[in-house]
N, C-alpha and C positions, 0 to 999 in steps of 0.2 A: 481767555477772552469770552468764551461761552458763559462762564460764571457771571460775568458782569451783565449779560443779557437777561438772566433769569432772576433778578432781584434788585433791590435798591430803590431809592426814591426817584431816580431819573428814568425809570422804565417807561412811564407814560410819555415823557418828553422824547425819548428815543423812538417810541412807537409812532409819534406824530411827526417826527422830523422828515422821514421819507415822503409823507403825504404833502407836507409844506413845500419840500424841494420840487416834487413833481408838479405841484400846482403852479409854482413860480416859473418853472421851465415851460410849462404849457402856455402860460400867459405870454412869455417872451416869444415862444414859437408862433403864437397867433399873430403877434405884432410883426414878426419877420415875414410871415406868409402874406400879410397885407402889403408890406413894403415890396415883396416880390411881385405881386400883381400890379402895384403902382409902377414899378420900373419897367415891367413888360409893356404896359400901356404907353409910357413915355417913349420907349424905344419904337413902338409902332407909329406914334405920332411923328417922331423925327424922321423915320424912314419915309413916311408919306410926304413930309415937307421937302426932303431931299429929292424925291422923285418929281415933285411939283416944280421945283426951281432948277432942276438940272439943265434944262434947255434955255431958260430965260435969265436966271440969276445964279451963276455958279458960286458966288460968295455965300449966298443964303443956303444953297444946297450943301456947300462944304461945312458951314457952321452946324447945319442940321445933322450931318453925318458925325461931326465931332461930338455933339451932345449925345447922339445915339451910342457912340463908343463909351462915353463916360457912364451912361446909364447901364451899358452892358457890363462894364467893370464892376459897378456897384451891385448889379444883379448876381454876378459870379460870387462876390463876397457874401452877399445875403444868402445865396444857395449853400455856400460852405457853412455859414453859421446855422442855417436850418438843419443841415445834416448833422452837425455837431450836437445841437440840442436834442434832436431825435435819438441819437446814440446815447446821450446822457440819460434821457428819460427811460430808454429801454434798459440801460444798466441798473438804474435805481430800482425800477420795477422788478427786474430779475433778482437783484440782491434782496429786496424786501420780501419777495416770494420765498427765496431760500431761507431767509431769516424766520419767517412765519412757519415754514415747513419744519425747520429744526426745533422751534418752540413746540409745535404740535407733537413731534416725535419724542421730545423730552417729556412732555406731559403724559404721553402714552406709556413711556417707560416707567414713569413714577406710578401711574395707575396700575400697571402690571405688577410692580413691586408690592404695592399695597394689597392687591388682590391675592397674590401668592403668599405674602406675609412670611411666616416661618416654614412654609411648605417646602419639602425637599423630596428628591427622588426616592430616598429610603422610606419616607412616610407614604409616598404614593404607592410604592411596591407593597408595603405592609398593608395598606388599606385594600389594595386589589386582592392580596392573599386572603384577607379576612372575608371579603365579599365572596371569593371563590369557595372558601370553607363553608360559609353559611349556605351557599347554593347547593353544595354537595350534601350538607346536612338536611336541607329541605327535600332533596331527591330521596335520600335514605328514609326519611320519615314517611314520605308519600308511598314508597315501595312497601314499607312495613305495614302501613294501614291497609293497602289494597291486597296484600298477600295473606293477611291473617284471617283464618276461618273462625267464625263465631259459632259456638255450640259443638255437639258431638258429630263426628263424621257419619254420613248416611251409609247403611248396610246395603250394598248393591244387590246382593243375593236376595235379601228380603224384598227389595223393590221388584226384582224380577219375578218372584213367586206371587206377589200381589198382582202384578200385571197379568200373569197367566190366569189367575183366578178370575180377574175381571173379564178377560177374553172368553173364558169358558162360560161365565154367567151370561155374557152377551150372546154367545152362540146358542145357549139353552133357550133364552127368551125368543130368539128368532125361530127355532125349531117348534116351540110350543105355539107360536103365532101362526105357523103354517100347518099345524096338525101333524107334523112328522117328528118322530122321536128316534134318535139314533138307536140301532139294534143293541149295541153294547149297553146303553143306558137303560133300555127296556128290560133286558135280562137282569141287569143289576138291581133294577127297581122292583122286580117280582118278589113276592114273599118266598121264604125258604121252603115252605110246604109245597107251594105250587111248583117250584123248581124240582122238588123230589118227585112229584107226580109225573111231570114231563119225562123225567129220566126213567120212571117205572114203566110208563106206557111204551116207551121206545123199546125197552127190553122185551115186553110181552109181544109186541108186533114182530120182533125178530124171531121169536120162538114159533109164532104162527106161520111165518114164511117158511121156516125150516120144515114144519110138519106138512105143509102143502107140497113142498118139493119131494118129500119122502113118499107121500101117497102117489104122486105122479110116477115115480120110479117103480113102485110096486105094480101099478096098473100096466106099465109097459112090459114088465117081466112076465106078467100073467098072460099076455098076448103071445 
C-alpha cells in the first residue's frame, strides 16, 4: 500500500483528494451550523407565542408548542449531523497528516541512503584507524624535531673556566678603579729581582737582631 503512495501518475490526485474532501465537508458544516442557528431562533419564537396565548388562546398556544417540538427534533438531527461532519473532518486531517509524515520519513530515509552510499562500518573503522595513525605520526615527527640538537654539544667545563676568567677580570677592574690591589696580585706582579731583594733584606735584619741581643747579654754578664 505504501508503494502506491510514493509513485505513479495519480500521486497528485491523491494529494488533492483530502483537501477537496475537507473543503466539501466544511461547506456542508457551515450550512448545517446556519440551519442550527435558524432552528434555535424558530424555537425561541414559538416559545414566545405559546407564552403569549397560554391564557387567552390555548389552541394557538398548543400549536406554538407543537411547532417548537418539531423545530427541536430538527435541531437534534442537525446537531448530530454537525457532530458527524466534524468527526469526519478531524479524521481526514489526521489521516492526511499521517500520510504526509510517512512521505517525509520515506524521503529522509532515501536521503540518508544516498548520503551514506556504499559506506559501511568497516570502512568507517578503517578511516578512523588511518586518522589515528596519521595523528600518531604527526606527534612522533614533532617530538623528533624538538628533541634534535643542532651542532656540537657545548663543553660545560670550558664554559665554567671562561666564566671564572670573566669574574676575575671584573674584580681586577673594580680593584684598579678604587686604587686597591690584592696583596697576592701585588707580590705576583713584582719583578723577580725585587722579590729577591726583599728576601735578602729580611735575612740581614734577622742577623742584626741576633747581634743586638748578643751584645745585651754580654753587658749584663759584665755587670
